[in-house]
C-alpha positions as CSV (number, residue, x, y, z in Angstrom):
1,M,120.3,379.4,-38.4
2,L,123.2,380.1,-36.0
3,K,120.6,382.1,-33.7
4,Q,118.2,379.3,-33.8
5,L,121.0,376.7,-32.9
6,I,122.2,378.8,-30.0
7,T,118.6,379.4,-28.8
8,A,118.1,375.6,-29.0
9,T,121.3,374.7,-27.1
10,A,120.6,377.2,-24.3
11,L,116.9,375.6,-24.2
12,G,118.4,372.1,-23.8
13,A,120.9,373.4,-20.9
14,T,117.9,374.9,-19.2
15,L,115.8,371.6,-19.4
16,F,118.6,369.2,-18.8
17,G,121.1,370.9,-16.8
18,S,124.8,371.1,-17.6
19,Q,125.0,367.5,-18.4
20,S,125.9,366.6,-21.9
21,L,122.9,365.9,-23.9
22,L,124.3,362.9,-25.6
23,A,123.5,359.3,-24.2
24,A,125.8,357.8,-21.9
25,D,128.5,355.5,-23.3
26,Y,127.6,352.8,-20.4
27,T,124.5,352.2,-18.5
28,L,124.6,350.2,-15.4
29,Q,121.4,348.4,-14.3
30,F,121.7,347.9,-10.4
31,G,119.2,345.9,-8.8
32,H,118.6,345.0,-5.3
33,L,116.3,343.9,-2.5
34,A,115.8,346.8,-0.2
35,N,113.0,349.4,-0.1
36,T,114.1,353.1,-1.2
37,E,114.4,354.0,2.8
38,N,116.7,351.4,3.4
39,I,120.5,352.5,4.0
40,W,121.6,350.1,1.2
41,H,119.4,352.0,-1.2
42,L,120.6,355.4,0.1
43,A,124.2,354.0,-0.6
44,A,123.2,352.9,-3.8
45,E,122.1,356.7,-4.5
46,K,125.6,357.8,-3.6
47,F,127.3,355.6,-5.8
48,K,124.9,356.9,-8.7
49,E,125.6,360.3,-8.0
50,E,129.4,359.9,-7.8
51,V,129.7,357.8,-11.0
52,E,127.7,360.1,-13.0
53,A,129.4,363.1,-11.8
54,N,133.0,361.9,-12.0
55,S,132.3,360.0,-15.5
56,D,131.0,363.4,-16.9
57,G,128.0,361.6,-17.8
58,R,129.9,358.8,-19.7
59,I,128.4,356.1,-17.3
60,A,124.4,356.3,-16.1
61,V,123.3,354.3,-13.3
62,E,119.9,353.0,-13.2
63,I,118.9,351.8,-9.8
64,F,116.1,349.3,-9.4
65,P,115.1,348.5,-5.5
66,N,112.4,346.4,-4.2
67,E,113.4,343.5,-6.2
68,Q,112.2,345.1,-9.4
69,L,115.0,343.1,-11.4
70,G,113.9,339.9,-9.4
71,A,115.0,338.1,-6.2
72,E,118.8,338.2,-5.3
73,M,119.6,334.9,-7.0
74,D,117.6,336.0,-10.0
75,V,119.7,339.4,-10.4
76,I,123.1,337.5,-9.9
77,N,122.0,335.3,-12.7
78,S,120.9,338.3,-14.9
79,I,124.5,339.7,-14.3
80,Q,126.1,336.6,-15.3
81,L,123.8,336.6,-18.4
82,G,124.7,340.2,-19.1
83,T,121.1,341.4,-18.9
84,A,121.9,343.2,-15.5
85,D,125.0,344.7,-14.1
86,M,125.0,345.1,-10.4
87,T,123.5,344.1,-7.2
88,I,123.8,343.6,-3.3
89,T,124.4,340.2,-2.2
90,G,125.8,338.2,0.6
91,E,126.3,334.5,1.6
92,S,124.1,333.2,-1.3
93,L,127.3,333.7,-3.1
94,Q,128.4,330.4,-1.5
95,N,126.6,328.5,-4.3
96,W,129.6,329.6,-6.6
97,A,132.4,330.3,-3.9
98,P,132.1,328.1,-0.9
99,K,134.5,330.7,1.2
100,A,131.5,333.2,1.1
101,A,129.6,331.0,3.6
102,M,131.9,332.8,6.1
103,M,129.9,335.8,5.5
104,A,127.1,334.6,7.8
105,V,128.7,331.7,10.1
106,P,127.6,331.9,13.9
107,Y,130.2,333.0,16.4
108,A,133.1,333.5,13.6
109,F,133.6,337.0,14.7
110,R,134.1,338.3,18.5
111,D,133.0,341.9,17.5
112,S,132.5,344.6,15.1
113,E,136.3,345.5,14.9
114,H,137.3,341.7,14.4
115,L,134.9,341.4,11.7
116,H,136.4,344.6,9.9
117,D,140.0,343.4,10.4
118,A,138.8,340.3,8.7
119,V,137.0,341.8,5.8
120,N,139.7,344.5,5.3
121,G,142.6,342.1,5.4
122,E,143.8,338.9,3.6
123,I,140.9,337.0,4.6
124,G,138.6,339.4,2.9
125,E,140.9,339.1,-0.3
126,E,140.6,335.5,-0.1
127,I,137.0,335.4,-0.4
128,E,136.6,338.3,-2.9
129,T,139.1,336.3,-5.2
130,Q,137.2,333.4,-5.0
131,I,133.8,335.0,-5.6
132,T,135.3,336.7,-8.9
133,Q,136.9,333.6,-10.2
134,S,134.0,331.2,-9.4
135,A,131.0,333.7,-9.8
136,N,132.5,336.3,-12.4
137,L,131.4,338.9,-10.1
138,V,133.7,341.6,-8.9
139,P,133.2,342.9,-5.2
140,L,133.1,346.8,-5.3
141,A,132.2,347.7,-1.7
142,W,131.0,345.9,1.6
143,F,128.6,346.7,4.0
144,E,128.4,345.5,7.6
145,R,124.9,344.1,8.6
146,G,123.4,344.4,12.0
147,P,124.3,341.5,14.3
148,R,121.6,339.1,15.0
149,H,120.4,339.0,18.6
150,L,118.1,336.9,20.6
151,T,114.9,338.1,21.8
152,S,112.8,336.5,24.8
153,N,110.5,337.0,27.6
154,R,113.2,336.2,30.2
155,P,116.6,337.4,30.4
156,I,119.3,335.3,28.8
157,E,122.7,335.8,29.9
158,H,124.3,332.4,29.7
159,P,123.8,329.3,27.5
160,D,122.4,327.6,30.9
161,D,119.6,330.3,30.8
162,L,118.2,329.0,27.4
163,D,117.0,325.6,29.1
164,G,115.0,324.5,26.2
165,L,114.0,327.7,25.2
166,R,111.5,327.2,22.1
167,L,113.2,329.4,19.5
168,R,112.4,330.3,15.7
169,V,115.1,330.0,13.3
170,P,115.3,330.4,9.6
171,N,115.4,327.1,7.9
172,V,119.1,326.9,7.7
173,P,120.7,323.8,9.1
174,L,123.7,325.5,10.6
175,F,121.4,327.8,12.7
176,V,119.3,324.7,14.1
177,D,122.7,322.8,14.9
178,T,124.0,325.9,16.6
179,W,121.1,326.5,18.8
180,E,120.7,323.1,19.6
181,A,124.2,322.8,20.8
182,L,123.5,326.0,23.1
183,G,120.7,324.2,24.7
184,A,117.7,325.8,22.8
185,R,114.7,324.0,21.0
186,P,115.3,325.7,17.6
187,T,112.1,325.3,15.0
188,P,112.4,326.4,11.4
189,M,109.6,328.8,10.6
190,A,108.6,331.2,7.9
191,F,109.3,334.8,9.1
192,S,105.7,335.8,8.5
193,E,104.7,333.6,10.9
194,V,106.7,334.5,13.8
195,F,104.8,337.4,15.2
196,T,101.5,335.2,15.9
197,A,103.7,332.3,16.9
198,L,105.1,334.4,19.6
199,Q,101.9,336.0,20.5
200,Q,100.4,332.4,21.2
201,N,103.5,331.0,22.9
202,T,104.0,328.4,20.3
203,I,107.6,329.6,20.4
204,E,109.3,331.7,23.2
205,G,111.9,333.7,21.2
206,Q,113.5,334.7,17.8
207,E,116.6,335.9,16.7
208,N,117.3,338.6,14.1
209,P,118.9,342.1,13.6
210,L,117.4,345.2,15.6
211,S,116.1,346.3,12.2
212,L,113.8,343.3,11.6
213,I,113.0,343.3,15.4
214,E,111.6,346.8,15.1
215,S,110.0,346.7,11.7
216,A,108.2,343.3,12.8
217,S,107.1,344.9,16.1
218,F,108.5,342.2,18.1
219,Y,108.6,344.7,20.8
220,E,104.8,344.1,21.3
221,V,105.2,340.4,22.1
222,Q,109.1,340.1,23.4
223,D,110.5,341.9,26.5
224,Y,114.1,341.4,26.3
225,V,117.0,341.8,23.4
226,N,119.8,339.5,24.5
227,L,122.9,340.8,22.9
228,T,124.0,337.6,21.7
229,G,125.5,339.1,18.5
230,H,125.5,335.5,17.5
231,V,125.9,336.3,13.9
232,R,128.2,339.0,12.6
233,S,128.0,339.5,8.8
234,W,128.5,341.6,5.9
235,I,127.2,341.8,2.4
236,Y,128.8,343.0,-0.9
237,V,128.1,345.3,-3.9
238,V,129.0,343.4,-6.8
239,I,129.5,344.2,-10.5
240,G,129.7,341.8,-13.4
241,K,133.4,341.1,-14.4
242,N,132.6,341.4,-17.9
243,Q,130.9,344.5,-17.7
244,L,133.5,346.2,-15.7
245,E,136.4,345.1,-18.0
246,A,134.3,346.3,-21.1
247,M,134.8,350.0,-19.8
248,P,138.1,351.7,-20.4
249,E,140.4,352.1,-17.5
250,E,139.8,355.3,-16.5
251,L,136.0,354.7,-16.2
252,Q,136.6,351.3,-14.2
253,Q,138.8,353.7,-11.7
254,V,135.6,356.0,-11.4
255,I,133.6,353.1,-10.6
256,F,136.3,351.9,-8.0
257,D,136.3,355.4,-6.6
258,A,132.6,355.8,-6.3
259,A,132.3,352.7,-4.5
260,E,134.8,353.9,-2.0
261,T,132.8,356.9,-1.4
262,M,129.6,354.6,-1.2
263,Q,131.2,352.1,1.4
264,A,132.2,355.1,3.8
265,H,128.6,356.8,3.4
266,E,126.8,353.6,4.2
267,A,129.2,352.9,7.1
268,E,128.0,356.3,8.6
269,L,124.4,355.6,8.0
270,F,124.8,351.9,9.6
271,A,126.1,353.4,12.7
272,E,123.6,356.0,13.1
273,D,120.7,353.5,12.4
274,E,121.9,350.9,14.8
275,Q,121.9,353.6,17.6
276,R,118.4,355.0,16.6
277,L,117.1,351.3,16.5
278,R,118.5,350.7,19.8
279,D,116.8,353.7,21.2
280,A,113.4,353.1,19.3
281,L,113.2,349.4,20.8
282,A,114.2,350.9,24.3
283,E,111.3,353.5,23.9
284,Q,108.8,350.7,23.1
285,G,109.8,349.0,26.7
286,M,112.3,346.3,25.5
287,E,115.4,345.8,28.0
288,F,118.8,345.0,26.8
289,V,120.8,342.2,28.3
290,E,124.6,341.8,28.0
291,V,125.4,338.2,27.8
292,D,128.5,336.0,28.5
293,S,129.7,335.9,24.7
294,E,132.7,333.7,25.5
295,A,130.5,331.0,27.0
296,F,128.0,331.1,24.1
297,A,130.9,331.0,21.4
298,E,132.7,328.2,23.3
299,Q,129.6,326.1,23.3
300,A,128.7,326.9,20.0
301,L,131.9,326.5,17.8
302,P,132.0,322.8,17.9
303,A,128.7,322.3,16.1
304,V,129.6,325.1,13.9
305,R,132.9,323.6,12.9
306,E,131.2,320.2,12.1
307,S,128.8,321.6,9.7
308,L,131.6,323.4,7.5
309,N,133.6,321.7,4.9
310,E,137.6,321.5,5.1
311,E,138.2,324.5,3.1
312,Q,135.5,326.7,5.2
313,R,137.1,325.2,8.5
314,E,140.4,326.4,7.6
315,L,139.1,329.9,6.7
316,L,137.3,329.9,10.2
317,D,140.5,328.9,12.1
318,A,142.2,331.9,10.2
319,I,139.5,334.3,11.2
320,Q,139.5,333.0,14.9
321,D,143.4,333.7,15.0
322,L,143.3,337.2,14.1
């Protein structure tokens, strides 16, 4: 009998590796919108690897990419109801925490370094605290997003060069107001319609991160990437507060440590991907144009401030003072 038990145990180790055959004490369902090739998903896989290894299998992480658990807001609601545990989310959090609107405000940040200083400092803490208190979600890590740039078929170096440019923007009033203030003619339009509208010259330009400029093949219908960097933003990986606090402190620490590793891993992937995207778009014939960023910001910021509430304006002023 003992021999049979030893044989069965050895077979189990062969089939399942050195991890314990016992089920995990905790299973985290981590749903997000990115596909399996996206760097956010690769970062999520790093988190899973770290958590499962460093918890000795006591925590299992199940990742659901491609909105398998629903759209961003659906997953947030599921976390709050306790039927999911983690997601990747951005300025949508302003539905609960108004300060989270700063995660996608035009010309809030001068450059990437300015953004990092804000998110890693007291301003980031202020936003994260409000998210936790109002949405019952704990931000574990944050990822910088690719800045939004303007594409066109003529170079744009200064707001004066816009001169009524017919420009597609998402259906976000703040974006419409900002581009009107800059002298363009912004037109809200579904992203799926943009390529054809550019092809038919219904619109003359659009604005998006390099990743979407590449994936949507805008290089086929646009000649210039004007480096406006008008929206620099970030996104959080969040976990339900109740789910996190249900774990013993030593396992909570495993989660925090894994999140720190995930954030560093994603930052490396992000830097590499931004350079790859720039090289790829240049190879497709797009020309990169340096712009007068100060002139753009100076002209846009009054309209931006007008669209924010008092609490958000105070936070914007604190960011600008960094």
